[in-house]
C-alpha positions, 0 to 999 in steps of 0.5 A, a space after each residue: 576483470 571479472 565479469 561480476 566487478 562492474 556490478 559489485 563496484 556501482 551498486 550497493 549490494 545489501 538486500 539486492 538480490 532479495 529484491 531481484 528474485 522477489 521482483 522476478 517472482 512478481 513479474 512471473 506471477 503477472 505474466 502467468 495472469 495476462 490471459 486473464 486480465 486482458 482480452 484479444 480483440 478481433 476487431 483491432 486494426 493491427 497487432 499492436 493495437 491489441 489490448 494484451 499486446 503492450 502489457 505483454 511486451 512490458 512483462 516480457 521486458 521486465 522479465 528478461 530484465 530480473 532474469 539477466 540481473 539474477 543471472 549476473 549475480 548467480 556467484 552471490 549468496 544470500 547474506 544476513 543483511 540481505 534479509 534485514 534490508 528486505 525486513 526494511 522495505 516490509 516495515 511500511 506495509 504496517 501503515 497499509 494495515 492501519 489505513 485498511 482497518 480504518 477504512 473498514 471500520 468506519 462503517 461499522 463504529 462511525 467516522 469520529 470515534 474511528 478518527 480519534 482511534 486512528 489518529 491518537 494510536 498512530 500517534 502512540 505507535 509513532 512514539 509521541 506518548 506524552 499527554 499533550 500530543 495525544 490530545 494534540 493528535 485527538 484535537 485534529 482528528 476531531 477538527 478533521 471530521 467537523 471540517 469534513 462532515 459539516 462544513 464541507 458537507 461530505 456525505 459519509 455514511 452513518 455507522 452501525 454504532 450510531 444507529 444505536 443511539 438515541 433519537 435526538 442524538 442519531 441524527 445529529 451524529 449522523 449528520 455532523 460526526 
């Protein structure tokens, strides 16, 4: 029995080499930053009490684990299904971009307009494109804003867009929407 047979018999193959190589690269990057992100305390009681010690142990264990796993896979070449699997892992990052866009645009456009755009945009993106679903998403966004701002009194700063409204509308939009 070959040494590699036990790995391929027990684990799923597609994407594994991409995951292991990426994990090793990320861990090496984190390890290279450890002196800038942790401190060495001369007042520490012992070596294990150093703020840098346990993060260093964890990163070294991860480097060793990823490196050994990659070394055990040294005869396996990249295949097209590896890249397909890696692409599937990256797909959820789209929703991080949606959320970060929402977070950065709320101070400019406002909580209510951005919530309406965010909810209906995500509903559209997820494939629910009929009128009923889009109106349900818009109603949900409106109810969420009213619930947080008017009923719970959560203080969310007004937007630059609200500052351009006429005075009677401006204060109510800042307080409730």
